[in-house]
N, CA and C of each residue as an Amber inpcrd file, in Angstrom:
protein
   747
 101.0240000  94.6920000 106.0770000  99.9280000  94.1790000 106.8930000
 100.2560000  92.7690000 107.3630000  99.9250000  92.4850000 108.6160000
 100.1160000  91.1490000 109.1750000  98.7570000  90.4960000 109.3920000
  98.6540000  89.2170000 109.0210000  97.4110000  88.4700000 109.2110000
  97.6000000  87.4310000 110.3070000  96.7410000  87.4590000 111.3040000
  96.7240000  86.4300000 112.3350000  96.0120000  85.2010000 111.7580000
  96.6110000  84.0330000 111.9180000  95.9880000  82.8510000 111.3260000
  96.0640000  81.6570000 112.2680000  95.1820000  80.6910000 112.0170000
  95.2360000  79.4040000 112.7030000  95.1410000  78.3000000 111.6550000
  95.5720000  77.0970000 112.0420000  95.5400000  75.9320000 111.1590000
  94.7140000  74.8450000 111.8360000  93.8600000  74.1840000 111.0520000
  93.0520000  73.0790000 111.5940000  93.1650000  71.8880000 110.6480000
  93.6790000  70.7840000 111.1500000  93.7840000  69.5600000 110.3440000
  93.9530000  68.3810000 111.3000000  93.1990000  67.3140000 111.0770000
  93.2800000  66.1660000 111.9800000  94.4420000  65.2340000 111.6450000
  95.1700000  65.5190000 110.5600000  96.3410000  64.7210000 110.1960000
  97.6030000  65.4240000 110.7060000  98.3520000  64.8080000 111.6260000
  99.5300000  65.4590000 112.2050000 100.5630000  65.9030000 111.1740000
 100.8100000  65.0840000 110.1370000 101.8000000  65.4540000 109.1210000
 101.3510000  66.6820000 108.3400000 100.0680000  66.7220000 107.9890000
  99.5280000  67.8750000 107.2470000  99.5700000  69.1260000 108.1220000
  99.2600000  68.9460000 109.4020000  99.2790000  70.0740000 110.3340000
 100.6990000  70.6330000 110.4580000 101.6700000  69.7410000 110.5480000
 103.0620000  70.1630000 110.6590000 103.5520000  70.8590000 109.4000000
 103.1570000  70.3500000 108.2500000 103.5560000  70.9730000 106.9840000
 103.0010000  72.3870000 106.8710000 101.7140000  72.5520000 107.1800000
 101.0970000  73.8760000 107.0990000 101.7330000  74.8330000 108.1040000
 102.0920000  74.3220000 109.2700000 102.7530000  75.1680000 110.2680000
 104.0870000  75.6800000 109.7290000 104.8370000  74.8030000 109.0590000
 106.1360000  75.2150000 108.5120000 105.9490000  76.2680000 107.4170000
 104.8880000  76.1220000 106.6200000 104.6150000  77.1030000 105.5580000
 104.2620000  78.4660000 106.1620000 103.4230000  78.4460000 107.1900000
 103.0180000  79.7010000 107.8300000 104.2370000  80.4160000 108.4250000
 105.0960000  79.6550000 109.0860000 106.2250000  80.2570000 109.7900000
 107.2570000  80.8760000 108.8540000 107.3040000  80.4280000 107.6000000
 108.2610000  81.0490000 106.6830000 107.5930000  82.0730000 105.7430000
 106.3560000  82.4510000 106.0900000 105.6530000  83.4920000 105.3370000
 105.5760000  84.7310000 106.2220000 106.2800000  85.7700000 105.8340000
 106.4930000  86.9350000 106.7040000 105.2140000  87.5860000 107.2200000
 104.1930000  87.6760000 106.3890000 103.0060000  88.4370000 106.7740000
 101.9770000  87.6050000 107.5430000 102.2920000  86.3260000 107.8110000
 101.3830000  85.4680000 108.5800000 101.8980000  85.3110000 110.0090000
 100.9980000  85.4470000 110.9640000 101.3060000  85.2940000 112.3800000
 100.4810000  84.1270000 112.9170000 101.1220000  83.0040000 113.1820000
 100.4170000  81.8050000 113.6300000  99.9430000  81.9780000 115.0650000
  98.6270000  81.9090000 115.2680000  98.0530000  82.0810000 116.5980000
  97.5400000  80.7780000 117.1970000  97.6260000  79.6990000 116.4260000
  97.1770000  78.4240000 116.9720000  97.1130000  77.3490000 115.9070000
  97.2990000  76.0860000 116.3400000  97.1250000  74.9390000 115.4380000
  96.2950000  73.9000000 116.1720000  95.3570000  73.2910000 115.4540000
  94.3800000  72.4160000 116.0990000  94.1510000  71.1620000 115.2580000
  93.9740000  70.0420000 115.9290000  93.6300000  68.7890000 115.2520000
  92.1220000  68.5870000 115.2180000  91.3760000  69.5440000 115.7830000
  89.9160000  69.4420000 115.8590000  89.2890000  70.8150000 115.6420000
  88.2720000  70.8820000 114.7730000  87.5570000  72.1350000 114.5530000
  86.7820000  72.5420000 115.7970000  86.3270000  71.5650000 116.5670000
  85.5920000  71.8560000 117.8040000  86.4920000  72.6040000 118.7780000
  87.7310000  72.1410000 118.9200000  88.6980000  72.8020000 119.8020000
  89.0080000  74.2090000 119.2940000  89.1370000  74.3590000 117.9940000
  89.4520000  75.6670000 117.4130000  88.3560000  76.6780000 117.7150000
  87.0980000  76.2530000 117.5980000  85.9780000  77.1600000 117.8770000
  85.9990000  77.6170000 119.3320000  86.3130000  76.6960000 120.2220000
  86.2940000  77.0370000 121.6480000  87.3720000  78.0530000 122.0150000
  88.4200000  78.1650000 121.1810000  89.5190000  79.0770000 121.4980000
  89.6150000  80.2650000 120.5450000  88.6000000  80.4700000 119.6990000
  88.6730000  81.5500000 118.7250000  88.6450000  82.9260000 119.3680000
  87.9540000  83.0660000 120.4780000  87.9290000  84.3690000 121.1640000
  89.3180000  84.7650000 121.6510000  90.1330000  83.7480000 121.9340000
  91.4960000  84.0210000 122.3980000  92.4490000  84.2400000 121.2200000
  92.3450000  83.3970000 120.1980000  93.2680000  83.4940000 119.0630000
  92.9010000  84.6330000 118.1110000  91.5910000  84.9200000 117.9680000
  91.0900000  86.0130000 117.1240000  91.7580000  86.0460000 115.7500000
  91.6530000  84.9640000 114.9930000  92.3380000  84.9240000 113.6870000
  91.6410000  85.7810000 112.6350000  92.4420000  86.2890000 111.7140000
  91.8990000  86.9280000 110.5100000  91.6420000  85.8640000 109.4490000
  92.5210000  84.8610000 109.4220000  92.5270000  83.8580000 108.3580000
  92.6610000  82.4660000 108.9610000  91.8990000  81.5050000 108.3940000
  91.9280000  80.1340000 108.9050000  92.1820000  79.1610000 107.7570000
  93.2030000  78.3270000 107.8980000  93.4480000  77.2280000 106.9750000
  92.8210000  75.9900000 107.6180000  91.8190000  75.4190000 106.9620000
  91.0900000  74.3220000 107.5960000  90.8380000  73.1840000 106.6160000
  91.1050000  71.9710000 107.0750000  90.8400000  70.7710000 106.2800000
  89.3260000  70.5650000 106.1800000  88.8680000  70.1010000 105.0490000
  87.4220000  69.9040000 104.8690000  86.9450000  68.6340000 105.5530000
  87.6630000  67.5340000 105.3350000  87.2110000  66.2570000 105.8880000
  87.8460000  66.0060000 107.2530000  87.0280000  66.1360000 108.2960000
  87.4860000  65.8730000 109.6670000  86.3470000  65.2460000 110.4620000
  86.6660000  64.4220000 111.4520000  85.6130000  63.8380000 112.2920000
  84.9680000  64.8860000 113.1870000  83.7830000  64.5750000 113.6610000
  83.0120000  65.4350000 114.5870000  82.4730000  66.6910000 113.9130000
  83.3670000  67.5040000 113.3310000  82.9270000  68.7490000 112.6970000
  83.7780000  68.9770000 111.4530000  83.1480000  68.9450000 110.2870000
  83.9070000  69.1120000 109.0460000  84.2970000  70.5680000 108.8430000
  85.2230000  70.7970000 107.9310000  85.6380000  72.1620000 107.6290000
  84.5030000  73.0090000 107.0810000  83.6480000  72.4010000 106.2830000
  82.5030000  73.1320000 105.7330000  81.5440000  73.5470000 106.8420000
  81.2530000  72.6110000 107.7480000  80.3610000  72.9190000 108.8690000
  80.9780000  73.9920000 109.7660000  82.2750000  73.8700000 109.9970000
  82.9920000  74.8580000 110.8040000  82.8780000  76.2470000 110.1800000
  83.0820000  76.3380000 108.8630000  83.0270000  77.6290000 108.1780000
  81.6520000  78.2720000 108.3050000  80.6060000  77.4590000 108.2110000
  79.2470000  77.9970000 108.3520000  78.9990000  78.4930000 109.7700000
  79.5820000  77.8210000 110.7430000  79.3650000  78.1960000 112.1390000
  80.0470000  79.5150000 112.5000000  81.2400000  79.7610000 111.9420000
  81.9520000  80.9890000 112.3260000  81.4970000  82.2030000 111.5390000
  80.7980000  81.9830000 110.4140000  80.2590000  83.1030000 109.6420000
  81.3390000  84.0660000 109.1820000  81.1830000  85.3530000 109.5390000
  82.1020000  86.3930000 109.0860000  83.2120000  86.7040000 110.0940000
  83.3930000  85.8590000 111.0810000  84.4100000  86.1350000 112.0990000
  85.8260000  86.0680000 111.5340000  86.0330000  85.2910000 110.4830000
  87.3490000  85.1730000 109.8580000  87.1540000  84.6640000 108.4300000
  88.1620000  84.8690000 107.6000000  88.1200000  84.3290000 106.2370000
  88.7650000  82.9480000 106.2470000  88.3410000  82.1140000 105.3060000
  88.7440000  80.7120000 105.3030000  89.4240000  80.3280000 103.9920000
  90.4930000  79.5450000 104.1110000  91.0850000  78.8450000 102.9710000
  91.0150000  77.3510000 103.2950000  90.3400000  76.5940000 102.4470000
  90.1700000  75.1700000 102.6940000  91.3700000  74.3800000 102.1780000
  91.6880000  73.3050000 102.8770000  92.6490000  72.3150000 102.3830000
  91.9050000  70.9990000 102.2390000  92.1690000  70.2720000 101.1640000
  91.4350000  69.0390000 100.9220000  92.2060000  68.1240000  99.9850000
  91.9620000  66.8350000 100.1140000  92.5570000  65.8560000  99.2010000
  91.6220000  65.5580000  98.0380000  90.4360000  66.1810000  98.0500000
  89.4250000  65.8520000  97.0530000  88.9700000  67.1170000  96.3170000
  89.2350000  67.1510000  95.0240000  88.9810000  68.3550000  94.2350000
  87.5000000  68.7000000  94.1650000  86.6260000  67.6970000  94.2760000
  85.1960000  67.9680000  94.1350000  84.6530000  68.8830000  95.2310000
  85.4090000  69.0510000  96.3210000  84.9440000  69.9110000  97.3990000
  85.1310000  71.4020000  97.0980000  85.7970000  71.7040000  96.0110000
  86.0590000  73.1200000  95.7070000  84.7670000  73.9140000  95.5620000
  83.8060000  73.3650000  94.8350000  82.5460000  74.0780000  94.6170000
  81.8350000  74.3080000  95.9370000  81.7910000  73.2820000  96.7830000
  81.1570000  73.4430000  98.0920000  81.8770000  74.4990000  98.9160000
  83.1990000  74.5430000  98.7810000  83.9830000  75.5230000  99.5110000
  83.5980000  76.9390000  99.1420000  83.4280000  77.2050000  97.8740000
  83.0960000  78.5580000  97.4500000  81.6480000  78.9200000  97.7660000
  80.8100000  77.9290000  97.9720000  79.4350000  78.2040000  98.3830000
  79.3750000  78.8180000  99.7780000  80.3750000  78.5400000 100.5910000
  80.4070000  79.1330000 101.9280000  81.3930000  80.3060000 101.9660000
  81.7030000  80.8390000 100.8010000  82.4830000  82.0660000 100.6780000
  83.9240000  81.9190000 101.1380000  84.5260000  80.7730000 100.8350000
  85.9490000  80.6050000 101.1160000  86.7630000  81.4940000 100.1760000
  87.8930000  81.9920000 100.6760000  88.7630000  82.7950000  99.8190000
  89.4370000  81.9360000  98.7580000  89.7750000  80.7000000  99.1220000
  90.4750000  79.8180000  98.1880000  90.4320000  78.4020000  98.7450000
  90.9350000  77.4500000  97.9680000  91.1030000  76.0990000  98.4910000
  92.4050000  75.5350000  97.9440000  93.0570000  74.7130000  98.7600000
  94.3360000  74.1090000  98.4080000  94.1650000  72.6010000  98.3130000
  94.6180000  72.0330000  97.2090000  94.4790000  70.6010000  96.9780000
  95.7390000  69.8750000  97.4490000  95.5540000  68.9290000  98.3540000
  96.6900000  68.1510000  98.8660000  97.2070000  67.1900000  97.7960000
  98.5140000  66.9010000  97.7540000  99.5860000  67.4530000  98.5920000
  99.8500000  68.9270000  98.2170000 100.0540000  69.7440000  99.2250000
 100.1520000  71.1930000  99.0250000 101.6160000  71.6210000  98.9490000
 101.9710000  72.2680000  97.8590000 103.3190000  72.8180000  97.7270000
 103.3610000  74.2010000  98.3650000 104.5540000  74.6510000  98.6960000
 104.6650000  75.9920000  99.2790000 104.2720000  77.0590000  98.2640000
 104.5330000  76.8130000  96.9940000 104.1520000  77.7740000  95.9540000
 102.6450000  77.9970000  95.9400000 101.8920000  76.8840000  95.9910000
 100.4270000  76.9950000  96.0070000  99.9480000  77.6590000  97.3020000
 100.5750000  77.2940000  98.4070000 100.2150000  77.8940000  99.6910000
 100.4350000  79.4030000  99.6610000 101.5910000  79.8140000  99.1750000
 101.9280000  81.2400000  99.1610000 100.9930000  82.0160000  98.2350000
 100.6070000  81.3990000  97.1320000  99.6710000  82.0570000  96.2160000
  98.3260000  82.3000000  96.8990000  97.8260000  81.3040000  97.6270000
  96.5500000  81.4570000  98.3360000  96.6770000  82.4710000  99.4620000
  97.8190000  82.4410000 100.1900000  98.0310000  83.3950000 101.2780000
  98.1000000  84.8220000 100.7520000  98.7630000  85.0040000  99.6270000
  98.8320000  86.3400000  99.0230000  97.4660000  86.8240000  98.5560000
  96.6510000  85.9030000  98.0870000  95.2850000  86.2600000  97.6960000
  94.5200000  86.7800000  98.9090000  94.7120000  86.1090000 100.0530000
  94.0670000  86.5600000 101.2910000  94.5940000  87.9240000 101.7090000
  95.9070000  88.1100000 101.6100000  96.5060000  89.3960000 101.9780000
  95.9360000  90.5230000 101.1240000  95.8070000  90.2960000  99.8300000
  95.2500000  91.3070000  98.9380000  93.8100000  91.6350000  99.3170000
  93.0550000  90.5950000  99.7050000  91.6580000  90.8170000 100.1040000
  91.6000000  91.7090000 101.3370000  92.4230000  91.4230000 102.3270000
  92.4100000  92.2250000 103.5580000  92.9330000  93.6420000 103.3070000
  93.9350000  93.7770000 102.4610000  94.4600000  95.1150000 102.1510000
  93.4160000  95.9460000 101.4250000  92.7130000  95.3160000 100.4920000
  91.6730000  96.0370000  99.7690000  90.5310000  96.4310000 100.6860000
  90.1560000  95.5280000 101.5890000  89.1000000  95.8370000 102.5490000
  89.4950000  97.0120000 103.4300000  90.7290000  96.9890000 103.9040000
  91.2180000  98.0580000 104.7780000  91.2770000  99.3960000 104.0440000
  91.8010000  99.3800000 102.8100000  91.9230000 100.6310000 102.0610000
  90.5620000 101.1710000 101.6580000  89.6060000 100.2620000 101.4050000
  88.2600000 100.7060000 101.0460000  87.5910000 101.4080000 102.2200000
  87.7700000 100.8590000 103.4230000  87.1900000 101.4900000 104.6080000
  87.8130000 102.8540000 104.8600000  89.1350000 102.9480000 104.6750000
  89.8260000 104.2240000 104.8620000  89.3640000 105.2410000 103.8320000
  89.2210000 104.7890000 102.5940000  88.8040000 105.6880000 101.5240000
  87.4010000 106.2200000 101.7610000  86.5230000 105.3580000 102.2630000
  85.1520000 105.8010000 102.5370000  85.1420000 106.9070000 103.5770000
  86.0070000 106.7670000 104.5950000  86.0710000 107.7620000 105.6630000
  86.6850000 109.0640000 105.1690000  87.7910000 108.9540000 104.4150000
  88.5000000 110.1420000 103.9730000  87.7890000 110.8670000 102.8350000
  87.1500000 110.0930000 101.9480000  86.5710000 110.7130000 100.7590000
  85.1810000 111.2620000 100.9990000  84.5020000 110.8030000 102.0370000
  83.1460000 111.2830000 102.2870000  83.1960000 112.7690000 102.6470000
  82.5980000 113.6330000 101.8410000  82.6390000 115.0620000 102.1380000
  81.8730000 115.3820000 103.4100000  82.3800000 116.3540000 104.1630000
  81.7230000 116.7600000 105.3990000  80.5890000 117.7290000 105.0720000
  79.4890000 117.2060000 104.6570000  78.3500000 118.0190000 104.2690000
  77.0800000 117.2440000 104.5590000  76.0080000 117.9650000 104.5590000
  74.7130000 117.3320000 104.7330000  74.4480000 116.4160000 103.5430000
  74.0200000 115.1720000 103.8200000  73.7720000 114.2390000 102.7310000
  72.7790000 114.7630000 101.7100000  71.8360000 115.5910000 102.1640000
  70.8270000 116.1090000 101.2350000  71.4400000 117.0250000 100.1830000
  72.5980000 117.6160000 100.5050000  73.2580000 118.5180000  99.5730000
  74.2960000 117.7950000  98.7180000  74.5290000 116.5510000  99.0170000
  75.5780000 115.7930000  98.3310000  75.1790000 115.5050000  96.8870000
  76.1190000 115.6840000  95.9750000  75.8610000 115.4340000  94.5630000
  76.6910000 114.2610000  94.0260000  77.7630000 113.9210000  94.7260000
  78.6160000 112.8140000  94.3010000  79.0740000 112.0100000  95.5130000
  79.5290000 110.8040000  95.2370000  80.1960000 109.9880000  96.2600000
  81.4560000 109.3910000  95.6410000  82.4090000 109.0390000  96.5000000
  83.6130000 108.3430000  96.0530000  83.5210000 106.8900000  96.4960000
  83.8670000 105.9790000  95.5940000  83.9300000 104.5590000  95.9590000
  85.2490000 103.9790000  95.4660000  85.7040000 102.9450000  96.1570000
  86.9470000 102.2670000  95.8040000  86.6350000 101.1280000  94.8470000
  87.3100000 101.1160000  93.7060000  87.1220000 100.0360000  92.7450000
  88.4150000  99.8240000  91.9690000  88.8260000  98.5650000  91.8300000
  90.0540000  98.2410000  91.1020000  91.2460000  99.0520000  91.5920000
  91.3980000  99.1620000  92.9030000  92.5350000  99.8410000  93.5220000
  92.6120000 101.3310000  93.1990000  91.4680000 101.9290000  92.8800000
  91.4400000 103.3790000  92.6730000  90.1200000 103.9280000  93.1810000
  90.0960000 105.2480000  93.4410000  88.8740000 105.9240000  93.8520000
  88.1560000 106.4800000  92.6370000  86.8660000 106.2460000  92.5730000
  86.0580000 106.7450000  91.4600000  84.9470000 107.6310000  92.0210000
  84.7650000 108.7940000  91.4120000  83.6920000 109.6950000  91.8280000
  82.4480000 109.4030000  90.9820000  81.3280000 109.2170000  91.6470000
  80.0750000 108.8750000  90.9580000  79.0460000 109.9680000  91.1980000
  78.4260000 110.4240000  90.1410000  77.3310000 111.3920000  90.2700000
  76.0780000 110.6630000  90.7510000  75.5060000 111.1460000  91.8360000
  74.3290000 110.4780000  92.3990000  73.1650000 110.4460000  91.4130000
  73.0220000 111.4870000  90.6240000  71.8810000 111.5530000  89.7020000
  71.9310000 110.4760000  88.6300000  73.0910000 109.8290000  88.4580000
  73.2180000 108.7970000  87.4290000  72.9490000 107.3910000  87.9740000
  72.7920000 107.2700000  89.2760000  72.5920000 105.9410000  89.8650000
  71.1510000 105.4810000  89.6680000  70.9850000 104.3170000  89.0780000
  69.6590000 103.7090000  88.9420000  69.3230000 102.9110000  90.2010000
  70.1920000 101.9460000  90.5170000  69.9900000 101.1440000  91.7150000
  71.3160000 100.5340000  92.1430000  71.3460000 100.0470000  93.3700000
  72.5450000  99.4570000  93.9540000  72.1990000  98.0480000  94.4150000
  73.0360000  97.1240000  94.0540000  72.8180000  95.7130000  94.3820000
  73.8900000  95.2520000  95.3530000  73.4830000  94.6540000  96.4580000
  74.4330000  94.1990000  97.4590000  74.7540000  92.7270000  97.3260000
  76.0420000  92.4030000  97.3450000  76.5060000  91.0330000  97.4030000
  77.0220000  90.8090000  98.8310000  77.7740000  89.7650000  99.0690000
  78.1940000  89.4990000 100.4520000  79.1900000  90.5360000 100.9600000
  80.2420000  90.7490000 100.2130000  81.2690000  91.7120000 100.6280000
  81.3610000  92.9030000  99.6820000  80.5830000  92.9010000  98.6230000
  80.6820000  93.9210000  97.6000000  79.3210000  94.5670000  97.3320000
  79.3600000  95.6890000  96.6050000  78.1420000  96.2620000  96.0540000
  78.3550000  96.4810000  94.5620000  77.2680000  96.3880000  93.8130000
  77.2690000  96.7410000  92.3950000  76.4390000  98.0130000  92.2420000
  77.0350000  99.0550000  91.6870000  76.3380000 100.3200000  91.4840000
  75.9940000 100.4270000  90.0030000  74.7080000 100.3460000  89.6950000
  74.2320000 100.3780000  88.3120000  73.9080000 101.8190000  87.9240000
  74.5120000 102.2800000  86.8230000  74.3790000 103.6700000  86.3930000
  73.6390000 103.7850000  85.0670000  73.0220000 104.9390000  84.8650000
  72.3840000 105.2290000  83.5860000  73.4280000 105.2600000  82.4720000
  73.0470000 104.7090000  81.3400000  73.8720000 104.7750000  80.1250000
  75.2440000 104.1220000  80.2810000  75.3750000 103.2330000  81.2620000
  76.6190000 102.4910000  81.4280000  76.3190000 101.0010000  81.3110000
  77.0170000 100.2750000  80.4160000  76.6970000  98.8560000  80.2020000
  77.0600000  97.9560000  81.3750000  78.0540000  98.3590000  82.1780000
  78.4970000  97.5150000  83.2830000  78.4410000  98.2880000  84.5970000
  78.0650000  97.6210000  85.6780000  78.0270000  98.2890000  86.9850000
  79.4250000  98.5130000  87.5400000  79.5290000  99.4210000  88.4890000
  80.7670000  99.6280000  89.2240000  80.7590000  98.7020000  90.4300000
  81.8180000  97.9200000  90.5750000  81.9240000  96.9470000  91.6620000
  82.8440000  97.5180000  92.7350000  82.3730000  97.5620000  93.9770000
  83.1770000  98.1260000  95.0580000  83.1070000  97.2410000  96.2860000
  84.2440000  97.1070000  96.9490000  84.3260000  96.2910000  98.1590000
  83.8910000  97.1390000  99.3560000  82.6040000  97.0740000  99.6780000
  82.0390000  97.7920000 100.8200000  80.6840000  97.1840000 101.1360000
  80.1530000  97.4890000 102.2760000  78.8590000  96.9270000 102.6720000
  77.7190000  97.8250000 102.2030000  76.5530000  97.2420000 102.0890000
  75.3610000  98.0240000 101.7240000  75.1000000  99.0990000 102.7670000
  75.2930000  98.7650000 104.0420000  75.0190000  99.7260000 105.1130000
  75.9240000 100.9510000 105.0200000  77.2210000 100.7180000 104.7760000
  78.1450000 101.8540000 104.7050000  77.8410000 102.7350000 103.5050000
  77.4100000 102.1360000 102.3950000  77.0470000 102.9300000 101.2260000
  75.7250000 103.6570000 101.4640000  74.7650000 102.9660000 102.0620000
  73.4670000 103.5750000 102.3450000  73.6170000 104.8080000 103.2260000
  74.5550000 104.7600000 104.1700000  74.7770000 105.8930000 105.0700000
  75.2910000 107.1310000 104.3350000  75.8760000 106.9470000 103.1490000
  76.4100000 108.0710000 102.3930000  75.3800000 108.6870000 101.4500000
  74.2480000 108.0190000 101.2640000  73.2650000 108.4610000 100.2720000
  72.2130000 109.3790000 100.8850000  71.7700000 110.3900000 100.1490000
  70.6930000 111.2720000 100.6400000  69.3940000 110.4920000 100.8330000
  68.7990000 110.6180000 102.0130000  67.5830000 109.8620000 102.3190000
  66.3860000 110.3160000 101.4930000  66.4490000 111.5510000 100.9720000
  65.3200000 112.0460000 100.1710000  65.4300000 111.6320000  98.7100000
  66.5000000 110.9170000  98.3430000  66.6700000 110.5160000  96.9430000
  66.7920000 109.0060000  96.7650000  67.1650000 108.3030000  97.8200000
  67.3660000 106.8580000  97.7110000  66.5980000 106.1290000  98.8090000
  66.1150000 104.9480000  98.4820000  65.3670000 104.1660000  99.4670000
  65.6890000 102.6850000  99.2740000  65.7930000 101.9950000 100.3830000
  66.0650000 100.5500000 100.3320000  64.7510000  99.8130000 100.1720000
  64.6990000  98.8870000  99.2270000  63.4650000  98.1430000  98.9670000
  63.6200000  96.6490000  99.2440000  64.8460000  96.2600000  99.5510000
  65.1380000  94.8400000  99.7640000  66.4800000  94.7830000 100.4820000
  66.7230000  93.6800000 101.1760000  68.0170000  93.5270000 101.8510000
  69.1790000  93.7190000 100.8890000  68.9570000  93.3860000  99.6160000
  70.0440000  93.4310000  98.6280000  69.9150000  94.5580000  97.6050000
  68.9200000  95.4560000  97.7690000  68.7330000  96.4870000  96.7480000
  68.3750000  97.8510000  97.3500000  69.0140000  98.8970000  96.8210000
  68.6620000 100.2940000  97.0730000  68.3510000 100.9170000  95.7170000
  67.2810000 101.6900000  95.6310000  66.8990000 102.3020000  94.3560000
  66.8130000 103.8250000  94.4940000  66.8830000 104.4800000  93.3370000
  66.6220000 105.9060000  93.2700000  65.2300000 106.0700000  92.6430000
  64.2020000 106.3420000  93.4530000  62.8230000 106.3040000  92.9640000
  62.5310000 107.2080000  91.7700000  63.2200000 108.3300000  91.6450000
  62.9070000 109.2120000  90.5140000  63.3090000 108.5820000  89.1840000
  64.1020000 107.5210000  89.2350000  64.4870000 106.8140000  88.0170000
  63.5060000 105.6840000  87.6620000  62.5750000 105.4250000  88.5700000
  61.6330000 104.3210000  88.3380000  60.5810000 104.7210000  87.3060000
  60.3860000 103.8710000  86.3330000  59.3400000 104.0900000  85.3290000
  58.1980000 103.0810000  85.4750000  58.5190000 101.8830000  85.9420000
  57.4910000 100.8430000  86.0330000  57.6360000 100.0760000  87.3530000
  56.5040000  99.8870000  88.0530000  56.4400000  98.9910000  89.2070000
  55.3650000  97.9580000  88.8930000  55.7580000  96.6970000  88.8740000
  54.8480000  95.6400000  88.4090000  54.8670000  94.4670000  89.3790000
  53.7180000  94.1940000  89.9770000  53.5750000  93.0310000  90.8640000
  54.6540000  92.9990000  91.9480000  54.7460000  94.1080000  92.6480000
  55.7100000  94.2000000  93.7540000  57.1630000  94.0760000  93.2920000
  57.4000000  94.4510000  92.0420000  58.7560000  94.4560000  91.5200000
  58.9970000  95.7550000  90.7590000  60.1960000  96.3070000  90.9170000
  60.5860000  97.5080000  90.1830000  61.3110000  97.0630000  88.9290000
  60.9400000  97.6520000  87.8030000  61.4890000  97.2350000  86.5180000
  62.4880000  98.2730000  86.0090000  63.7210000  97.8470000  85.8490000
  64.7470000  98.6620000  85.1930000  65.2120000  97.8780000  83.9640000
  64.6550000  98.1690000  82.8160000  65.0020000  97.4190000  81.6110000
  64.6230000  95.9610000  81.7700000  65.6120000  95.0860000  81.6950000
  65.3670000  93.6570000  81.8470000  65.5480000  93.1850000  83.2900000
  65.9080000  94.1120000  84.1690000  66.1410000  93.7630000  85.5730000
  64.8830000  93.9860000  86.4070000  64.4650000  92.9630000  87.1300000
  63.3240000  93.0620000  88.0270000  63.8250000  93.0460000  89.4700000
  63.5390000  94.1030000  90.2000000  64.0110000  94.2210000  91.5740000
  62.8480000  93.9650000  92.5240000  62.9480000  92.9560000  93.3730000
  61.8380000  92.6480000  94.2860000  61.7140000  93.6820000  95.4010000
  60.4810000  93.9470000  95.8130000  60.2140000  94.7940000  96.9780000
  59.8160000  93.8480000  98.1040000  60.6860000  93.6830000  99.0780000
  60.4230000  92.7020000 100.1270000  59.4020000  93.2430000 101.1290000
  58.7390000  92.3330000 101.8150000  57.7030000  92.7190000 102.7830000
  58.2470000  93.6370000 103.8730000  59.4990000  93.4000000 104.2920000
  60.0580000  94.1850000 105.3900000  60.3460000  95.6360000 105.0030000
  60.4400000  95.9170000 103.6860000  60.7150000  97.2810000 103.2360000
  59.5290000  97.9010000 102.4860000  58.4840000  97.1350000 102.3010000
  57.3680000  97.5770000 101.4670000  56.6930000  98.8360000 102.0050000
  56.3970000  98.8660000 103.3030000  55.7080000 100.0230000 103.8930000
  56.5640000 101.2820000 103.8030000  57.8630000 101.1300000 104.0720000
  58.7720000 102.2770000 103.9990000  58.8450000 102.8160000 102.5750000
  58.8860000 101.9140000 101.6100000  58.9430000 102.3270000 100.2130000
  57.6560000 103.0260000  99.7980000  56.5200000 102.4740000 100.2070000
  55.2320000 103.0900000  99.8710000  55.1280000 104.4830000 100.4970000
  55.5890000 104.6170000 101.7410000  55.5760000 105.9230000 102.4070000
  56.4570000 106.9200000 101.6590000  57.5830000 106.4550000 101.1600000
  58.4830000 107.3180000 100.3890000  57.7740000 107.7970000  99.1230000
  57.1250000 106.8790000  98.4340000  56.4030000 107.2550000  97.2140000
  55.2970000 108.2560000  97.5150000  54.5560000 108.0330000  98.5730000
  53.4630000 108.9440000  98.9360000  54.0010000 110.3210000  99.3070000
  55.0780000 110.3360000 100.0510000  55.6540000 111.6130000 100.5160000
  56.1890000 112.4420000  99.3590000  56.6900000 111.7420000  98.3390000
  57.2720000 112.4700000  97.2060000  56.3140000 112.5370000  96.0180000
  55.0340000 112.3260000  96.3220000  53.9810000 112.5270000  95.3300000
  54.1590000 111.6960000  94.0830000  54.6440000 110.4570000  94.2590000
  54.7360000 109.5560000  93.1390000  53.5360000 108.6190000  93.1620000
  53.2550000 108.0040000  92.0610000  52.1280000 107.0890000  91.9890000
  52.3880000 105.8900000  92.8740000  51.3740000 105.4830000  93.6760000
  51.5230000 104.3330000  94.5650000  51.5980000 103.0390000  93.8040000
  51.9510000 101.9910000  94.5520000  52.0900000 100.6830000  93.9290000
  50.7150000 100.0720000  93.6780000
């Protein structure tokens, strides 16, 4: 796999060093280098990077501000001379951060981490397409999900609820102490689930209503876990309960 990347740093020496690192890394394709995050944003439609190496401290537009502005258009690895920025970097979902002065060893380690992320994302999408049985969702009894570089078959009847993170989902099962973690979106997983057995109750939660034992103050209780029922999904959830002859909230 090849990753298209750009570099952003207002220091010419740092920019040149990162360019040399990119050029001797086989799987990286340099699509642009910029001394300004503002300039980089204006040309992103042309460069279309998968990965961006960006300095945190820059005039006009900082690396953190830049990362928030581009959202999910590309993944980010921060470069910085100040270690305290690491926590802030991960708050905006950076893949990694590199502390200056940056050695090629550290650079290559971060680049490989990005490559693994993109490879896993790609293989997960392929697996979802190939493993999804060609059948009516209402008749489906299992689904396949990608986890830890392997496909796992999950019985739908064992699913209690599904929790969505930014790039991952956690599938919580009956009688299992730990959830299954899979790199996929809530929407793609929701599309595989039978509509008569699962319902979304929150942007971050899908539940299997027949597993519900307690609903308390607009929250679904699964053991020690309280799942909120958001206003935007409340009517749909109530309609589901009424249609399936369950006790209303």
